[in-house]
N, C-alpha and C positions, 0 to 999 in steps of 0.2 A: 504494500500500500504506500509506504513512504517513497519507494523508488518511483512508482507511478506518479506521485505528486511532483517529484523532482523533474520528471520528464515532461510533464504536462502542466505547466504553470498557468493558473487562471488569472487573467488580468482584467480588471474592471476599468473600462474606458468609456466615458459618456454613456453610462448605463447599459452598455453592451458587453457581454463577457466574451473575451477573445482568448483562445488557448495559444500562448506563445511557447513554442518548443525551442530548445537550444539551437536546433538547425536553422530555424527561421531567423533567430536573433543573429546568428553568425553570418547568414547570407546578407542580412540588412547592413550589419556593421562592415562586412567586407565590401559591399557596394559603396558605402560612404568613406571607405579608407582610400580615397583617391581625391586629390584636390579639386578637380573640375566638378566631379559629382557632388562633393560636399558643398561647393559654392552654389551649384544648381539647387540642391535641396534647401539650403539656407535661404536662397532667394524665394523659393516656393513657400517656405514656412512664413517668411515675411509677407508674402502676397495674400496669405490667408486662404479661406475656403473658395474664394472666387478664382484663384489660380492665375495663370498668366499664359498668354499665347506663346507658342514656340519661337516665333519671330522676335518677340520682345525679349525673351530669355537670351536668344542668340545675340541680339543687339547689346543688351546690358552687360553680358559677360564676354563679349567679343569671341564667340565660338562659332565655327562654321556649321551650317545646317547638318552636314553629313556627320560631323563629330558629335553634335548635339543628339542626333538620332541614335547613335551608338550608345551614348550615356543614358538616354531615356530608356532604351531597351534593357540595359543592365539594371537600372533602378526599378523599372516595371517588374522585371523578373523577381526582384527582391521585395516587391510589394510596397515600395516606399512612395510611389507616386500613382496618381490616378489621372487618366486622360479622358476628355470628353469633347465631343464635337459640338460647336456652337456656330451654326451657319457655315461659313467657309473656313472658319478657324478651328484649330485643335488647341484646347486649353489644357494645361497641365497644372495639377495641384498636389501638394504634399498629402500623403495618407496619414492624417493626424492620429487615427486609431492605431496604426502600426507604430508610429513614432512614440505615442504614449505607452504602448505595450512594451516597447524596447526599454524605455526608461523604467517602467514598473518592474520588468524582469531583472534589470541590472540593480535595482535598489530594493528588491523584495526583502532581502535579509540584511539590509544595511544596518550597521550599528547593533548587530545582534537582535534585530527586531524592534528596537526602541525607536519608533518613528519620530518622536520629538527630537531626539539627538541628531537625526539625519536632516532635518529641515534646514533649508537655506533660504534666505530672503529672496523673493522674486523681484527682479528688476523690471520695471515697466518699460524702461528704455535702456538698452545695453550700451548705448554710446555715451561716452563721457561728456559731461556738460562742458560747454565752452567757457574758457576763462574770460572774465571781464577785463577789458583793457581800461587802463586809467590814463587816457591821453589828455 
């Protein structure tokens, strides 16, 4: 029973239970262990549920369409992104359920199960505030 629980971790994300297996987590982390794909994923997370058109991603990150397609395929295979057609555009968005599932999997037994000890303050804006100039 204990081994089964270890192999099939139950993750609650936005009131949907997702079973994250170590193989799924490794596949997702492997896909993100490449600078371009990590940049694409961060951009899509920043874009939110609405996602972003492939052309806009290509433009913002200066990536050729062929290279972008290669990275999209790798990330789709790892279930990190979702694509949808809107008119003549293909929009890509981060799979937030998978992202949250990975974080939950990695932190499930954090600090020996003491959830309060593992909490970190959430930052609403990850960019450092600009220093005021005293001109």
